[in-house]
C-alpha positions, 0 to 999 in steps of 0.5 A: 421648517419647510412647508410643502404643497403636499402638507398644505393639501393634507391639512386642507383635506383634514380641515375639510373632512372635520368641517364636513363631519361637524356640519353633518352632526349639526345638520342631523342634530335637530331631527335626532333631538326632536325624536328624543324629546317625546321619550324625555317627556 
């Protein structure tokens, strides 16, 4: 099975997008959680 540079670039792009999405979710989670806390109490 040959591994081309294009495949490497695509894999890197996918990983970068996934990590970026996770970072955004984790980064915005505390703010969302603190907004929800008053309603839960």
